[in-house]
Gaussian input, Z-matrix of N, CA and C with variables (Angstrom, degrees):
# hf/3-21g

backbone

0 1
 N
 C     1     B1
 C     2     B2     1     A1
 N     3     B3     2     A2     1     D1
 C     4     B4     3     A3     2     D2
 C     5     B5     4     A4     3     D3
 N     6     B6     5     A5     4     D4
 C     7     B7     6     A6     5     D5
 C     8     B8     7     A7     6     D6
 N     9     B9     8     A8     7     D7
 C    10    B10     9     A9     8     D8
 C    11    B11    10    A10     9     D9
 N    12    B12    11    A11    10    D10
 C    13    B13    12    A12    11    D11
 C    14    B14    13    A13    12    D12
 N    15    B15    14    A14    13    D13
 C    16    B16    15    A15    14    D14
 C    17    B17    16    A16    15    D15
 N    18    B18    17    A17    16    D16
 C    19    B19    18    A18    17    D17
 C    20    B20    19    A19    18    D18
 N    21    B21    20    A20    19    D19
 C    22    B22    21    A21    20    D20
 C    23    B23    22    A22    21    D21
 N    24    B24    23    A23    22    D22
 C    25    B25    24    A24    23    D23
 C    26    B26    25    A25    24    D24
 N    27    B27    26    A26    25    D25
 C    28    B28    27    A27    26    D26
 C    29    B29    28    A28    27    D27
 N    30    B30    29    A29    28    D28
 C    31    B31    30    A30    29    D29
 C    32    B32    31    A31    30    D30
 N    33    B33    32    A32    31    D31
 C    34    B34    33    A33    32    D32
 C    35    B35    34    A34    33    D33
 N    36    B36    35    A35    34    D34
 C    37    B37    36    A36    35    D35
 C    38    B38    37    A37    36    D36
 N    39    B39    38    A38    37    D37
 C    40    B40    39    A39    38    D38
 C    41    B41    40    A40    39    D39
 N    42    B42    41    A41    40    D40
 C    43    B43    42    A42    41    D41
 C    44    B44    43    A43    42    D42
 N    45    B45    44    A44    43    D43
 C    46    B46    45    A45    44    D44
 C    47    B47    46    A46    45    D45
 N    48    B48    47    A47    46    D46
 C    49    B49    48    A48    47    D47
 C    50    B50    49    A49    48    D48
 N    51    B51    50    A50    49    D49
 C    52    B52    51    A51    50    D50
 C    53    B53    52    A52    51    D51
 N    54    B54    53    A53    52    D52
 C    55    B55    54    A54    53    D53
 C    56    B56    55    A55    54    D54
 N    57    B57    56    A56    55    D55
 C    58    B58    57    A57    56    D56
 C    59    B59    58    A58    57    D57
 N    60    B60    59    A59    58    D58
 C    61    B61    60    A60    59    D59
 C    62    B62    61    A61    60    D60
 N    63    B63    62    A62    61    D61
 C    64    B64    63    A63    62    D62
 C    65    B65    64    A64    63    D63
 N    66    B66    65    A65    64    D64
 C    67    B67    66    A66    65    D65
 C    68    B68    67    A67    66    D66
 N    69    B69    68    A68    67    D67
 C    70    B70    69    A69    68    D68
 C    71    B71    70    A70    69    D69
 N    72    B72    71    A71    70    D70
 C    73    B73    72    A72    71    D71
 C    74    B74    73    A73    72    D72
 N    75    B75    74    A74    73    D73
 C    76    B76    75    A75    74    D74
 C    77    B77    76    A76    75    D75
 N    78    B78    77    A77    76    D76
 C    79    B79    78    A78    77    D77
 C    80    B80    79    A79    78    D78
 N    81    B81    80    A80    79    D79
 C    82    B82    81    A81    80    D80
 C    83    B83    82    A82    81    D81
 N    84    B84    83    A83    82    D82
 C    85    B85    84    A84    83    D83
 C    86    B86    85    A85    84    D84
 N    87    B87    86    A86    85    D85
 C    88    B88    87    A87    86    D86
 C    89    B89    88    A88    87    D87
 N    90    B90    89    A89    88    D88
 C    91    B91    90    A90    89    D89
 C    92    B92    91    A91    90    D90
 N    93    B93    92    A92    91    D91
 C    94    B94    93    A93    92    D92
 C    95    B95    94    A94    93    D93
 N    96    B96    95    A95    94    D94
 C    97    B97    96    A96    95    D95
 C    98    B98    97    A97    96    D96
 N    99    B99    98    A98    97    D97
 C   100   B100    99    A99    98    D98
 C   101   B101   100   A100    99    D99
 N   102   B102   101   A101   100   D100
 C   103   B103   102   A102   101   D101
 C   104   B104   103   A103   102   D102
 N   105   B105   104   A104   103   D103
 C   106   B106   105   A105   104   D104
 C   107   B107   106   A106   105   D105
 N   108   B108   107   A107   106   D106
 C   109   B109   108   A108   107   D107
 C   110   B110   109   A109   108   D108
 N   111   B111   110   A110   109   D109
 C   112   B112   111   A111   110   D110
 C   113   B113   112   A112   111   D111
 N   114   B114   113   A113   112   D112
 C   115   B115   114   A114   113   D113
 C   116   B116   115   A115   114   D114
 N   117   B117   116   A116   115   D115
 C   118   B118   117   A117   116   D116
 C   119   B119   118   A118   117   D117
 N   120   B120   119   A119   118   D118
 C   121   B121   120   A120   119   D119
 C   122   B122   121   A121   120   D120
 N   123   B123   122   A122   121   D121
 C   124   B124   123   A123   122   D122
 C   125   B125   124   A124   123   D123
 N   126   B126   125   A125   124   D124
 C   127   B127   126   A126   125   D125
 C   128   B128   127   A127   126   D126
 N   129   B129   128   A128   127   D127
 C   130   B130   129   A129   128   D128
 C   131   B131   130   A130   129   D129
 N   132   B132   131   A131   130   D130
 C   133   B133   132   A132   131   D131
 C   134   B134   133   A133   132   D132
 N   135   B135   134   A134   133   D133
 C   136   B136   135   A135   134   D134
 C   137   B137   136   A136   135   D135
 N   138   B138   137   A137   136   D136
 C   139   B139   138   A138   137   D137
 C   140   B140   139   A139   138   D138
 N   141   B141   140   A140   139   D139
 C   142   B142   141   A141   140   D140
 C   143   B143   142   A142   141   D141
 N   144   B144   143   A143   142   D142
 C   145   B145   144   A144   143   D143
 C   146   B146   145   A145   144   D144
 N   147   B147   146   A146   145   D145
 C   148   B148   147   A147   146   D146
 C   149   B149   148   A148   147   D147
 N   150   B150   149   A149   148   D148
 C   151   B151   150   A150   149   D149
 C   152   B152   151   A151   150   D150
 N   153   B153   152   A152   151   D151
 C   154   B154   153   A153   152   D152
 C   155   B155   154   A154   153   D153
 N   156   B156   155   A155   154   D154
 C   157   B157   156   A156   155   D155
 C   158   B158   157   A157   156   D156
 N   159   B159   158   A158   157   D157
 C   160   B160   159   A159   158   D158
 C   161   B161   160   A160   159   D159
 N   162   B162   161   A161   160   D160
 C   163   B163   162   A162   161   D161
 C   164   B164   163   A163   162   D162
 N   165   B165   164   A164   163   D163
 C   166   B166   165   A165   164   D164
 C   167   B167   166   A166   165   D165
 N   168   B168   167   A167   166   D166
 C   169   B169   168   A168   167   D167
 C   170   B170   169   A169   168   D168
 N   171   B171   170   A170   169   D169
 C   172   B172   171   A171   170   D170
 C   173   B173   172   A172   171   D171
 N   174   B174   173   A173   172   D172
 C   175   B175   174   A174   173   D173
 C   176   B176   175   A175   174   D174
 N   177   B177   176   A176   175   D175
 C   178   B178   177   A177   176   D176
 C   179   B179   178   A178   177   D177
 N   180   B180   179   A179   178   D178
 C   181   B181   180   A180   179   D179
 C   182   B182   181   A181   180   D180
 N   183   B183   182   A182   181   D181
 C   184   B184   183   A183   182   D182
 C   185   B185   184   A184   183   D183
 N   186   B186   185   A185   184   D184
 C   187   B187   186   A186   185   D185
 C   188   B188   187   A187   186   D186
 N   189   B189   188   A188   187   D187
 C   190   B190   189   A189   188   D188
 C   191   B191   190   A190   189   D189
 N   192   B192   191   A191   190   D190
 C   193   B193   192   A192   191   D191
 C   194   B194   193   A193   192   D192
 N   195   B195   194   A194   193   D193
 C   196   B196   195   A195   194   D194
 C   197   B197   196   A196   195   D195
 N   198   B198   197   A197   196   D196
 C   199   B199   198   A198   197   D197
 C   200   B200   199   A199   198   D198
 N   201   B201   200   A200   199   D199
 C   202   B202   201   A201   200   D200
 C   203   B203   202   A202   201   D201
 N   204   B204   203   A203   202   D202
 C   205   B205   204   A204   203   D203
 C   206   B206   205   A205   204   D204
 N   207   B207   206   A206   205   D205
 C   208   B208   207   A207   206   D206
 C   209   B209   208   A208   207   D207
 N   210   B210   209   A209   208   D208
 C   211   B211   210   A210   209   D209
 C   212   B212   211   A211   210   D210
 N   213   B213   212   A212   211   D211
 C   214   B214   213   A213   212   D212
 C   215   B215   214   A214   213   D213
 N   216   B216   215   A215   214   D214
 C   217   B217   216   A216   215   D215
 C   218   B218   217   A217   216   D216
 N   219   B219   218   A218   217   D217
 C   220   B220   219   A219   218   D218
 C   221   B221   220   A220   219   D219
 N   222   B222   221   A221   220   D220
 C   223   B223   222   A222   221   D221
 C   224   B224   223   A223   222   D222
 N   225   B225   224   A224   223   D223
 C   226   B226   225   A225   224   D224
 C   227   B227   226   A226   225   D225
 N   228   B228   227   A227   226   D226
 C   229   B229   228   A228   227   D227
 C   230   B230   229   A229   228   D228
 N   231   B231   230   A230   229   D229
 C   232   B232   231   A231   230   D230
 C   233   B233   232   A232   231   D231
 N   234   B234   233   A233   232   D232
 C   235   B235   234   A234   233   D233
 C   236   B236   235   A235   234   D234
 N   237   B237   236   A236   235   D235
 C   238   B238   237   A237   236   D236
 C   239   B239   238   A238   237   D237
 N   240   B240   239   A239   238   D238
 C   241   B241   240   A240   239   D239
 C   242   B242   241   A241   240   D240
 N   243   B243   242   A242   241   D241
 C   244   B244   243   A243   242   D242
 C   245   B245   244   A244   243   D243
 N   246   B246   245   A245   244   D244
 C   247   B247   246   A246   245   D245
 C   248   B248   247   A247   246   D246
 N   249   B249   248   A248   247   D247
 C   250   B250   249   A249   248   D248
 C   251   B251   250   A250   249   D249
 N   252   B252   251   A251   250   D250
 C   253   B253   252   A252   251   D251
 C   254   B254   253   A253   252   D252
 N   255   B255   254   A254   253   D253
 C   256   B256   255   A255   254   D254
 C   257   B257   256   A256   255   D255
 N   258   B258   257   A257   256   D256
 C   259   B259   258   A258   257   D257
 C   260   B260   259   A259   258   D258
 N   261   B261   260   A260   259   D259
 C   262   B262   261   A261   260   D260
 C   263   B263   262   A262   261   D261
 N   264   B264   263   A263   262   D262
 C   265   B265   264   A264   263   D263
 C   266   B266   265   A265   264   D264
 N   267   B267   266   A266   265   D265
 C   268   B268   267   A267   266   D266
 C   269   B269   268   A268   267   D267
 N   270   B270   269   A269   268   D268
 C   271   B271   270   A270   269   D269
 C   272   B272   271   A271   270   D270

   B1=1.4413
   B2=1.5170
   B3=1.2845
   B4=1.4583
   B5=1.5288
   B6=1.3323
   B7=1.4565
   B8=1.5223
   B9=1.3163
   B10=1.4626
   B11=1.5151
   B12=1.3237
   B13=1.4586
   B14=1.5183
   B15=1.3214
   B16=1.4665
   B17=1.5274
   B18=1.3323
   B19=1.4567
   B20=1.5309
   B21=1.3444
   B22=1.4677
   B23=1.5288
   B24=1.3104
   B25=1.4645
   B26=1.5100
   B27=1.3286
   B28=1.4615
   B29=1.5300
   B30=1.3333
   B31=1.4661
   B32=1.5278
   B33=1.2958
   B34=1.4712
   B35=1.5152
   B36=1.3406
   B37=1.4620
   B38=1.5240
   B39=1.3335
   B40=1.4616
   B41=1.5267
   B42=1.3318
   B43=1.4707
   B44=1.5204
   B45=1.3295
   B46=1.4720
   B47=1.5285
   B48=1.3391
   B49=1.4565
   B50=1.5116
   B51=1.3198
   B52=1.4731
   B53=1.5268
   B54=1.3416
   B55=1.4635
   B56=1.5256
   B57=1.3309
   B58=1.4690
   B59=1.5204
   B60=1.3271
   B61=1.4614
   B62=1.5156
   B63=1.3043
   B64=1.4549
   B65=1.5212
   B66=1.3307
   B67=1.4633
   B68=1.5215
   B69=1.3227
   B70=1.4640
   B71=1.5175
   B72=1.3302
   B73=1.4633
   B74=1.5205
   B75=1.3366
   B76=1.4582
   B77=1.5185
   B78=1.3599
   B79=1.4579
   B80=1.5322
   B81=1.3199
   B82=1.4665
   B83=1.5244
   B84=1.3108
   B85=1.4612
   B86=1.5239
   B87=1.3228
   B88=1.4665
   B89=1.5196
   B90=1.3294
   B91=1.4660
   B92=1.5268
   B93=1.3239
   B94=1.4617
   B95=1.5301
   B96=1.3320
   B97=1.4627
   B98=1.5268
   B99=1.3280
   B100=1.4651
   B101=1.5306
   B102=1.3323
   B103=1.4639
   B104=1.5224
   B105=1.3380
   B106=1.4616
   B107=1.5268
   B108=1.3260
   B109=1.4697
   B110=1.5262
   B111=1.3177
   B112=1.4638
   B113=1.5294
   B114=1.3319
   B115=1.4658
   B116=1.5281
   B117=1.3284
   B118=1.4713
   B119=1.5312
   B120=1.3285
   B121=1.4554
   B122=1.5157
   B123=1.3237
   B124=1.4622
   B125=1.5296
   B126=1.3195
   B127=1.4727
   B128=1.5198
   B129=1.3381
   B130=1.4631
   B131=1.5253
   B132=1.2991
   B133=1.4626
   B134=1.5284
   B135=1.3394
   B136=1.4588
   B137=1.5203
   B138=1.3407
   B139=1.4580
   B140=1.5222
   B141=1.3403
   B142=1.4594
   B143=1.5292
   B144=1.3359
   B145=1.4641
   B146=1.5268
   B147=1.3309
   B148=1.4595
   B149=1.5303
   B150=1.3200
   B151=1.4553
   B152=1.5132
   B153=1.3283
   B154=1.4631
   B155=1.5251
   B156=1.3306
   B157=1.4631
   B158=1.5187
   B159=1.3157
   B160=1.4584
   B161=1.5275
   B162=1.3115
   B163=1.4579
   B164=1.5253
   B165=1.3171
   B166=1.4584
   B167=1.5228
   B168=1.3286
   B169=1.4676
   B170=1.5239
   B171=1.2994
   B172=1.4634
   B173=1.5250
   B174=1.3169
   B175=1.4595
   B176=1.5193
   B177=1.3106
   B178=1.4645
   B179=1.5232
   B180=1.3250
   B181=1.4710
   B182=1.5163
   B183=1.3057
   B184=1.4668
   B185=1.5305
   B186=1.3034
   B187=1.4674
   B188=1.5251
   B189=1.3362
   B190=1.4632
   B191=1.5242
   B192=1.3271
   B193=1.4552
   B194=1.5247
   B195=1.3408
   B196=1.4668
   B197=1.5247
   B198=1.3352
   B199=1.4716
   B200=1.5335
   B201=1.3274
   B202=1.4636
   B203=1.5194
   B204=1.3135
   B205=1.4577
   B206=1.5145
   B207=1.3017
   B208=1.4660
   B209=1.5249
   B210=1.3214
   B211=1.4598
   B212=1.5177
   B213=1.3206
   B214=1.4645
   B215=1.5224
   B216=1.3270
   B217=1.4695
   B218=1.5321
   B219=1.3124
   B220=1.4641
   B221=1.5178
   B222=1.3187
   B223=1.4753
   B224=1.5243
   B225=1.3174
   B226=1.4614
   B227=1.5157
   B228=1.3170
   B229=1.4530
   B230=1.5226
   B231=1.3005
   B232=1.4666
   B233=1.5215
   B234=1.3077
   B235=1.4749
   B236=1.5235
   B237=1.3400
   B238=1.4623
   B239=1.5258
   B240=1.3107
   B241=1.4622
   B242=1.5129
   B243=1.3240
   B244=1.4558
   B245=1.5220
   B246=1.3159
   B247=1.4604
   B248=1.5177
   B249=1.3290
   B250=1.4605
   B251=1.5258
   B252=1.3274
   B253=1.4643
   B254=1.5291
   B255=1.3357
   B256=1.4674
   B257=1.5219
   B258=1.3392
   B259=1.4548
   B260=1.5320
   B261=1.3046
   B262=1.4584
   B263=1.5150
   B264=1.3195
   B265=1.4571
   B266=1.5282
   B267=1.2608
   B268=1.4564
   B269=1.5180
   B270=1.2714
   B271=1.4549
   B272=1.4909
   A1=109.65
   A2=117.12
   A3=122.20
   A4=111.67
   A5=114.94
   A6=121.60
   A7=107.93
   A8=115.16
   A9=120.74
   A10=109.09
   A11=115.88
   A12=121.40
   A13=108.07
   A14=115.79
   A15=121.92
   A16=107.78
   A17=115.07
   A18=122.20
   A19=109.26
   A20=116.99
   A21=118.73
   A22=111.35
   A23=115.68
   A24=121.42
   A25=113.79
   A26=117.60
   A27=121.41
   A28=112.96
   A29=117.91
   A30=121.02
   A31=113.21
   A32=117.31
   A33=119.80
   A34=114.16
   A35=117.87
   A36=118.19
   A37=109.69
   A38=117.21
   A39=120.91
   A40=112.23
   A41=117.11
   A42=121.41
   A43=111.50
   A44=115.39
   A45=121.32
   A46=111.44
   A47=115.27
   A48=121.50
   A49=116.02
   A50=117.55
   A51=119.64
   A52=110.70
   A53=117.80
   A54=120.58
   A55=113.26
   A56=117.31
   A57=122.56
   A58=108.14
   A59=115.59
   A60=120.16
   A61=108.30
   A62=116.43
   A63=121.64
   A64=109.41
   A65=115.96
   A66=122.08
   A67=108.59
   A68=115.45
   A69=121.51
   A70=108.03
   A71=116.94
   A72=120.48
   A73=110.26
   A74=114.84
   A75=120.99
   A76=113.78
   A77=115.96
   A78=119.60
   A79=109.07
   A80=115.68
   A81=120.43
   A82=110.91
   A83=117.49
   A84=120.98
   A85=111.60
   A86=116.69
   A87=121.10
   A88=111.16
   A89=116.60
   A90=120.46
   A91=110.88
   A92=116.92
   A93=120.02
   A94=111.19
   A95=116.86
   A96=120.70
   A97=110.31
   A98=116.96
   A99=121.21
   A100=110.84
   A101=116.18
   A102=120.53
   A103=110.16
   A104=116.88
   A105=120.62
   A106=111.71
   A107=117.49
   A108=120.70
   A109=110.59
   A110=115.23
   A111=121.33
   A112=111.55
   A113=115.83
   A114=122.74
   A115=108.08
   A116=118.65
   A117=121.61
   A118=112.57
   A119=114.47
   A120=121.10
   A121=113.41
   A122=117.44
   A123=120.10
   A124=112.17
   A125=117.74
   A126=120.09
   A127=111.92
   A128=117.47
   A129=120.50
   A130=111.98
   A131=116.70
   A132=120.42
   A133=113.19
   A134=116.73
   A135=120.56
   A136=113.86
   A137=117.77
   A138=121.82
   A139=112.30
   A140=115.72
   A141=120.49
   A142=109.26
   A143=117.41
   A144=122.23
   A145=113.20
   A146=117.72
   A147=121.36
   A148=112.71
   A149=117.07
   A150=120.84
   A151=114.82
   A152=116.68
   A153=121.36
   A154=109.40
   A155=116.09
   A156=118.61
   A157=109.12
   A158=116.11
   A159=119.81
   A160=109.08
   A161=115.38
   A162=122.09
   A163=112.95
   A164=117.30
   A165=120.03
   A166=113.55
   A167=116.58
   A168=121.19
   A169=107.76
   A170=115.92
   A171=121.85
   A172=108.78
   A173=115.88
   A174=122.19
   A175=107.68
   A176=115.29
   A177=121.43
   A178=109.72
   A179=115.61
   A180=121.52
   A181=106.12
   A182=115.88
   A183=120.91
   A184=110.95
   A185=117.19
   A186=124.50
   A187=114.65
   A188=118.92
   A189=121.95
   A190=109.06
   A191=116.58
   A192=122.22
   A193=109.54
   A194=117.64
   A195=120.74
   A196=112.07
   A197=118.34
   A198=121.11
   A199=111.28
   A200=117.63
   A201=121.25
   A202=111.71
   A203=115.80
   A204=120.93
   A205=109.07
   A206=116.87
   A207=122.18
   A208=113.14
   A209=117.59
   A210=120.58
   A211=112.17
   A212=115.82
   A213=120.43
   A214=112.74
   A215=117.70
   A216=120.76
   A217=112.38
   A218=117.35
   A219=120.91
   A220=109.57
   A221=115.93
   A222=121.79
   A223=109.88
   A224=114.62
   A225=121.55
   A226=110.13
   A227=114.62
   A228=121.53
   A229=108.85
   A230=115.43
   A231=121.21
   A232=110.59
   A233=116.31
   A234=124.54
   A235=114.57
   A236=118.34
   A237=119.32
   A238=109.10
   A239=115.42
   A240=122.87
   A241=108.81
   A242=116.08
   A243=121.47
   A244=106.84
   A245=116.55
   A246=121.30
   A247=108.28
   A248=115.71
   A249=121.80
   A250=105.93
   A251=115.74
   A252=120.05
   A253=109.71
   A254=116.71
   A255=118.18
   A256=109.34
   A257=116.56
   A258=120.90
   A259=108.96
   A260=114.98
   A261=121.30
   A262=108.02
   A263=116.02
   A264=120.24
   A265=108.54
   A266=115.21
   A267=118.63
   A268=109.55
   A269=113.70
   A270=114.77
   A271=112.43
   D1=148.56
   D2=-175.04
   D3=-83.21
   D4=129.58
   D5=173.89
   D6=-129.81
   D7=152.85
   D8=178.91
   D9=-100.77
   D10=139.06
   D11=175.71
   D12=-116.81
   D13=121.93
   D14=177.41
   D15=-88.60
   D16=123.35
   D17=-173.87
   D18=-103.91
   D19=128.34
   D20=179.47
   D21=-68.97
   D22=156.27
   D23=-177.56
   D24=-52.44
   D25=-38.26
   D26=-177.43
   D27=-65.31
   D28=-19.49
   D29=-178.81
   D30=-110.62
   D31=2.37
   D32=-175.91
   D33=-70.15
   D34=-15.23
   D35=175.61
   D36=-63.76
   D37=-26.49
   D38=178.44
   D39=-72.74
   D40=-28.50
   D41=-178.79
   D42=-100.83
   D43=17.58
   D44=-178.08
   D45=56.87
   D46=35.52
   D47=175.14
   D48=92.79
   D49=-6.57
   D50=-178.29
   D51=-70.46
   D52=126.15
   D53=179.12
   D54=-78.93
   D55=-21.63
   D56=-179.78
   D57=-137.14
   D58=132.57
   D59=175.29
   D60=-126.63
   D61=157.58
   D62=-178.04
   D63=-116.98
   D64=135.34
   D65=176.94
   D66=-136.29
   D67=162.68
   D68=174.51
   D69=-101.54
   D70=125.71
   D71=-178.84
   D72=-163.46
   D73=153.85
   D74=178.07
   D75=-99.69
   D76=-20.07
   D77=176.07
   D78=-146.02
   D79=175.18
   D80=-174.47
   D81=-63.49
   D82=-42.37
   D83=179.64
   D84=-58.51
   D85=-45.50
   D86=177.64
   D87=-63.06
   D88=-38.84
   D89=-179.51
   D90=-64.11
   D91=-43.52
   D92=-179.56
   D93=-69.21
   D94=-34.54
   D95=175.19
   D96=-65.57
   D97=-43.41
   D98=178.45
   D99=-64.30
   D100=-37.57
   D101=176.85
   D102=-60.83
   D103=-45.49
   D104=179.48
   D105=-67.37
   D106=-34.87
   D107=177.52
   D108=-64.50
   D109=-40.28
   D110=-177.96
   D111=-77.22
   D112=-37.01
   D113=-177.37
   D114=-133.75
   D115=84.29
   D116=-177.13
   D117=-55.06
   D118=144.14
   D119=178.33
   D120=117.35
   D121=-15.53
   D122=-178.58
   D123=-69.99
   D124=-40.64
   D125=-175.64
   D126=-56.30
   D127=-44.95
   D128=-179.23
   D129=-62.44
   D130=-29.73
   D131=-177.87
   D132=-87.79
   D133=-24.66
   D134=-176.44
   D135=-97.12
   D136=-31.28
   D137=-173.66
   D138=-113.64
   D139=148.36
   D140=175.03
   D141=-87.06
   D142=-175.16
   D143=-177.44
   D144=-65.43
   D145=-20.55
   D146=178.34
   D147=-92.23
   D148=3.40
   D149=179.38
   D150=81.76
   D151=13.14
   D152=177.71
   D153=-97.29
   D154=152.79
   D155=175.08
   D156=-57.01
   D157=138.07
   D158=177.73
   D159=-60.42
   D160=150.84
   D161=-175.02
   D162=-56.13
   D163=-35.97
   D164=-174.47
   D165=-101.53
   D166=19.22
   D167=174.78
   D168=-109.41
   D169=123.92
   D170=177.19
   D171=-112.74
   D172=139.29
   D173=177.38
   D174=-120.01
   D175=129.93
   D176=178.82
   D177=-117.68
   D178=135.42
   D179=171.12
   D180=-107.55
   D181=114.50
   D182=-179.42
   D183=49.77
   D184=48.27
   D185=176.93
   D186=72.45
   D187=10.23
   D188=176.93
   D189=-111.76
   D190=126.66
   D191=179.36
   D192=-65.00
   D193=123.26
   D194=-176.70
   D195=-66.74
   D196=-20.04
   D197=-179.44
   D198=-66.48
   D199=-21.15
   D200=179.54
   D201=-95.16
   D202=9.32
   D203=177.87
   D204=-128.71
   D205=-122.96
   D206=-177.36
   D207=-96.76
   D208=12.63
   D209=178.34
   D210=61.44
   D211=-137.55
   D212=-177.93
   D213=-65.71
   D214=-17.31
   D215=177.88
   D216=-89.53
   D217=8.02
   D218=177.35
   D219=-56.98
   D220=122.72
   D221=-179.27
   D222=-69.30
   D223=146.79
   D224=178.66
   D225=-115.39
   D226=151.11
   D227=175.47
   D228=-119.83
   D229=160.72
   D230=178.53
   D231=-48.95
   D232=132.56
   D233=176.96
   D234=71.26
   D235=13.57
   D236=172.22
   D237=-64.54
   D238=153.77
   D239=174.81
   D240=-110.08
   D241=130.20
   D242=170.71
   D243=-109.93
   D244=137.96
   D245=176.30
   D246=-122.36
   D247=129.81
   D248=173.01
   D249=-94.85
   D250=120.19
   D251=-176.15
   D252=-127.72
   D253=105.85
   D254=174.48
   D255=-69.94
   D256=135.44
   D257=178.24
   D258=-67.64
   D259=144.96
   D260=178.57
   D261=-110.59
   D262=130.64
   D263=178.80
   D264=-124.41
   D265=157.64
   D266=178.39
   D267=164.25
   D268=-177.46
   D269=-177.48
   D270=-154.93

């Protein structure tokens, strides 16, 4: 099923500038894998050496943080929106 992934500005060089891309996936993990297949380079930026999402990368499904649900196994439905949001720190 088709889902949209919103790509932050810092990663848009990988999508040739596209702010939103569409992939077919049944869960968040599949969607991120499909994103990397379509636009190589995402995996290194999203995952650590153990295959876990990097600490400062947040993924939202329809404005809900996946970490408070089923994580990467969060099921997706047709026309869901995924947003990749790098955490911002500073002081």
